[in-house]
C-alpha positions in Angstrom: -7.9 -0.8 29.9 -10.4 0.6 27.3 -13.9 -0.3 28.6 -15.6 -3.5 26.9 -18.0 -6.2 28.1 -16.8 -9.3 29.7 -18.4 -10.9 26.6 -15.8 -9.2 24.4 -13.0 -10.8 26.9 -14.5 -14.1 26.7 -14.6 -14.3 23.0 -11.2 -12.9 22.1 -9.5 -16.2 23.6 -11.9 -18.4 21.6 -12.2 -19.2 18.1 -13.7 -15.9 16.8 -14.0 -13.4 13.8 -11.9 -10.6 14.5 -12.8 -7.2 12.2 -11.2 -3.8 12.1 -12.4 -0.5 10.9 -10.6 2.7 9.3 -12.7 6.0 9.1 -11.2 8.8 7.2 -12.3 12.4 8.1 -11.8 14.4 5.3 -10.6 18.2 5.2 -13.9 19.0 3.1 -15.8 17.6 6.2 -16.8 14.2 4.3 -16.5 10.9 6.6 -15.8 7.8 4.8 -15.0 4.3 6.0 -11.8 2.9 3.9 -11.6 -0.7 2.6 -8.3 -1.8 3.7 -6.4 -5.2 3.7 -4.1 -4.9 6.8 -1.9 -2.6 9.1 -1.3 -2.1 12.5 -1.4 0.3 15.5 1.7 0.5 17.8 1.2 2.2 21.1 4.3 2.9 23.3 4.3 4.7 26.4 7.6 6.0 25.9 7.1 7.6 22.5 6.3 11.4 22.3 3.4 10.3 20.1 2.0 7.2 22.1 0.2 5.9 19.3 1.2 5.3 15.6 -0.4 3.6 12.6 0.0 1.8 9.3 -3.0 1.2 7.1 -2.6 -1.1 3.8 -5.1 -0.6 1.0 -5.5 -2.0 -2.5 -7.3 1.0 -4.2 -4.1 2.6 -6.1 -6.7 5.8 -6.8 -6.3 6.6 -3.1 -2.4 7.9 -3.8 -3.1 11.7 -3.6 -1.8 13.5 -6.7 -2.9 17.0 -5.5 -3.5 18.9 -1.9 -7.1 18.5 -2.5 -6.9 15.0 -3.1 -9.1 13.1 -0.1 -5.9 11.5 1.4 -3.8 14.6 1.0 -1.3 15.0 3.7 -2.8 18.3 4.8 -5.1 17.6 7.8 -6.9 14.4 7.2 -7.3 12.1 10.3 -8.3 8.5 10.7 -10.2 6.6 13.3 -9.0 3.1 13.9 -10.8 0.4 15.4 -10.4 -3.4 15.9 -13.1 -5.9 17.3 -15.5 -8.9 17.3 -18.0 -9.8 15.1 -20.4 -12.1 17.1 -22.2 -15.0 15.8 -25.5 -13.5 16.3 -24.6 -10.9 13.9 -24.0 -8.2 16.3 -20.2 -6.5 16.8 -18.1 -4.9 19.5 -15.6 -2.7 18.2 -12.5 -0.8 20.5 -11.1 2.3 19.3 -7.3 2.1 18.9 -6.5 5.9 18.2 -7.1 8.9 16.2 -4.3 9.6 13.8 -3.4 12.6 11.6 -2.7 11.2 8.2 1.3 12.1 7.8 2.0 9.7 4.6 0.3 8.3 1.9 2.5 6.2 -0.6 2.3 3.1 -3.0 3.0 1.7 -6.2 0.7 3.7 -8.7 0.1 0.4 -10.7 -0.2 -2.2 -8.5 -0.5 -1.2 -5.1 -0.5 -1.4 -2.4 -1.1 1.8 -0.8 0.3 2.5 2.6 -1.0 5.1 4.9 1.1 6.3 8.1 -0.2 8.5 10.9 0.5 9.6 14.2 -1.9 10.2 17.4 -2.8 14.1 18.4 0.2 14.6 20.3 2.2 15.5 17.0 -0.1 18.2 16.3 0.9 20.1 19.7 4.5 19.0 19.2 4.6 20.4 15.7 3.3 23.9 16.8 6.3 24.9 17.8 6.3 28.4 19.7 6.7 31.6 17.2 7.5 33.8 20.4 8.3 33.4 23.9 5.7 31.5 25.9 5.0 31.7 29.4 2.9 29.6 31.4 2.2 30.0 35.4 -0.6 29.4 37.6 -2.4 26.1 38.0 -0.7 23.2 36.2 -3.8 21.4 34.7 -5.0 24.7 33.1 -1.6 25.7 31.9 -1.6 22.1 30.0 -4.8 22.7 28.8 -3.8 26.2 27.2 -1.1 24.6 25.6 -3.1 21.7 23.9 -6.1 24.1 23.0 -3.7 26.5 21.7 -2.8 24.2 18.7 -6.4 22.1 18.9 -9.0 24.3 20.2 -11.6 21.8 20.1 -9.3 19.4 22.4 -10.9 17.8 25.4 -8.6 17.3 28.3 -9.7 15.6 31.4 -7.9 14.8 34.5 -7.6 11.3 36.1 -8.8 11.1 39.7 -5.0 10.2 41.0 -3.9 13.8 39.8 -3.7 16.7 42.5 -3.7 20.0 40.7 -1.0 22.7 41.9 0.4 25.8 41.3 3.7 25.8 39.2 6.3 28.2 39.1 6.5 30.7 36.2 8.3 29.1 33.1 9.0 30.8 29.9 9.9 28.6 26.8 11.9 30.3 23.8 10.9 30.5 20.4 11.3 27.1 18.5 10.4 25.4 21.7 8.5 22.5 21.5 4.6 23.0 23.2 4.8 18.9 24.0 7.8 19.0 25.8 6.4 21.9 27.7 3.0 19.8 28.5 5.6 16.9 29.7 7.3 19.2 31.7 4.3 20.8 33.3 2.8 17.2 33.9 5.8 16.4 36.0 5.5 18.9 38.6 2.2 16.9 39.3 3.6 13.7 39.1 1.3 12.9 36.2 2.1 12.4 32.4 -0.3 13.2 29.5 -1.4 11.6 26.5 -4.1 11.0 23.8 -6.2 8.4 24.6 -7.9 6.1 22.0 -10.9 8.5 21.3 -8.7 11.3 21.0 -9.2 12.7 24.2 -6.1 14.2 26.1 -5.5 12.6 29.5 -3.6 14.1 32.5 -2.8 10.9 34.7 -0.6 9.2 36.8 1.2 5.8 36.2 -0.6 3.5 38.3 1.7 1.4 41.0 1.9 -2.2 40.0 0.5 -3.4 43.4 -2.1 -0.9 44.1 -4.5 -1.7 41.1 -6.3 -4.6 40.3 -5.0 -6.6 36.8 -7.2 -5.4 34.0 -6.4 -8.7 32.3 -5.3 -12.2 32.8 -3.1 -13.9 30.2 -3.4 -17.7 31.3 -1.8 -20.6 29.6 -3.7 -23.6 28.6 -7.2 -24.3 27.1 -9.5 -20.9 27.0 -6.3 -18.8 27.8 -4.5 -16.1 25.9 -1.3 -17.2 26.5 1.3 -17.8 23.6 4.8 -17.7 25.0 6.9 -15.2 26.8 10.7 -14.2 27.5 12.2 -12.5 30.4 15.0 -10.4 31.0 16.7 -8.1 33.4 19.2 -5.3 32.6 20.7 -2.5 34.8 20.7 0.0 31.7 19.0 2.8 32.4 18.0 1.5 35.8 18.2 3.9 38.8 16.8 3.5 42.5 16.6 7.0 43.2 15.4 10.4 41.8 16.4 13.9 43.0 13.9 16.3 41.8 14.8 20.1 42.0 13.4 23.2 41.2 14.5 26.9 41.1 12.7 29.6 39.8 14.3 33.0 39.0 11.0 34.5 37.4 8.8 33.8 40.3 11.6 34.9 43.1 11.0 31.4 45.0 13.6 29.6 47.1 15.3 26.4 45.9 13.4 23.2 46.5 14.3 19.6 46.2 13.6 15.8 47.4 15.1 12.8 46.8 12.5 9.7 46.6 14.3 6.2 46.8 13.2 2.6 46.3 12.5 1.9 50.0 10.8 -1.9 49.4 13.6 -3.9 51.1 12.3 -7.1 48.8 13.2 -5.0 45.8 16.0 -5.7 43.8 16.8 -2.3 43.6 16.2 -1.5 47.2 18.2 1.7 47.8 20.3 0.4 50.9 20.6 -3.0 49.0 23.6 -4.7 47.2 22.7 -2.9 44.0 23.8 0.5 45.8 22.8 4.1 45.3 22.1 4.9 41.7 20.5 8.4 41.4 18.6 9.8 38.7 18.4 13.9 38.8 15.6 15.9 37.1 15.2 19.6 37.4 12.3 22.2 36.4 11.8 25.6 37.3 8.0 24.7 37.4 8.9 23.0 40.7 8.3 25.5 43.4 7.5 23.2 46.4 8.7 20.3 48.1 5.5 18.4 47.3 5.7 19.1 43.7 9.6 17.5 43.8 8.1 14.7 45.8 5.4 14.2 42.9 7.6 14.7 40.2 10.5 12.2 41.6 7.9 9.8 42.3 6.9 9.1 38.6 10.2 9.5 37.4 11.2 6.5 39.9 8.6 4.3 38.9 10.0 4.0 35.2 13.7 4.6 36.5 13.6 1.4 38.5 11.2 -0.6 36.2 13.5 -2.1 33.8 15.1 -4.3 36.2 12.2 -7.0 35.3 10.7 -6.7 31.8 9.3 -9.2 29.6 8.0 -10.0 26.1 4.7 -11.7 26.5 3.1 -12.8 23.1 -0.7 -13.6 23.8 -4.0 -13.4 21.6 -4.5 -9.8 20.6 -6.6 -7.7 23.3 -7.1 -4.1 21.6 -8.5 -2.8 25.0 -5.3 -2.7 26.7 -3.3 0.5 27.6 0.0 1.2 28.7 0.3 1.1 32.3 -2.1 -1.4 32.5 -1.3 -4.3 35.0 -2.0 -7.7 33.6 -1.8 -11.0 35.5 0.3 -13.9 33.5 -0.2 -17.3 34.5 2.6 -19.6 32.8 2.2 -23.2 31.9 3.9 -24.5 35.1 1.2 -22.6 37.3 3.3 -19.8 38.6 1.9 -16.3 38.4 3.3 -12.6 37.8 1.8 -9.2 37.8 3.2 -7.3 34.7 2.9 -3.5 34.0 2.4 -2.8 30.0 4.7 -0.4 28.5 4.0 -1.0 24.4 2.8 -3.5 22.1 1.1 -3.4 18.5 -2.3 -4.4 17.6 -2.9 -6.1 14.3 -5.6 -5.1 11.8 -5.6 -8.3 10.3 -7.0 -11.5 11.5 -3.8 -13.7 12.5 -1.3 -11.1 13.5 1.2 -11.4 16.2 0.6 -9.7 19.5 3.3 -9.1 22.2 3.3 -6.9 25.1 6.4 -5.1 26.2 6.3 -4.7 30.3 8.2 -2.3 32.2 8.0 -4.0 35.4 6.8 -7.5 37.0 6.0 -8.9 40.8 6.4 -12.7 41.0 3.8 -14.9 42.9 0.9 -12.4 42.5 
């Protein structure tokens, strides 16, 4: 979760004045704040571009008519935030993302005008290889090189749970997707890569549901953020084992592999339980050691087994949340669960709905 004050977390579950801000960074270097009437920011861990935005404005003069207009779709970016206006006149804003402007459209006579954009992963993904691209050496450095190839000024940080390792040489063909290359290399570390709300690229591991403290509590009743919830279970796309394999002819290394399975006897997807054996297979030439196969398999397994207990939790909006955060839900009957956030949409206008989609749950926590 993005770092906010205790006052912020207390205020968002009380009667308060929400505020939002949309800042335009023009291609001519000027920066201005846009008056907007609504919109939203959607955040989804499974999407290549983790954050997308839609902003509504009333000013029809903002509809571009030439490539040089300030909102033309040729390099302009938005920084969007949502927060709280306190009764003492101060305010606290939480960034929701930095977005490349991809589309501006609207009724030229009456409006409204809608701006759509994607977070900065899209800049890397769209910069397809125009010649064969070879990566080798340390994984973190290879990821940084790929990102800064497209965005030279990009900041790339590594989470504390990531252990760097040497990857096997890997060559991507012309027309290859650089962001897919980033994702493949990160998998060798058991990690994922994304652009955070500040537009910083982060290499990190998905937290284990039971190994981190809840970032936020969603409680029913007076003073709580809980609105309603629905639960579901499905075996579609659910696996309880991942076999990760690596074979690299460029490096001349021997084939390696490791099978990681759900060993929790209390889990509904326990490998030796009634769910049976349902393995998923993953292979990459970047994997050159058994340890790398293990890390990659652990990352894949956390997602693969998660949908066995999913939920949609409606609550008062908390713009500071992020995918992977663990939240504690206290239901009206007093029962408790831990949930891991997968996706959500933050409204930019007061009174908008806010629903968390989660990828796993643990009862009685």
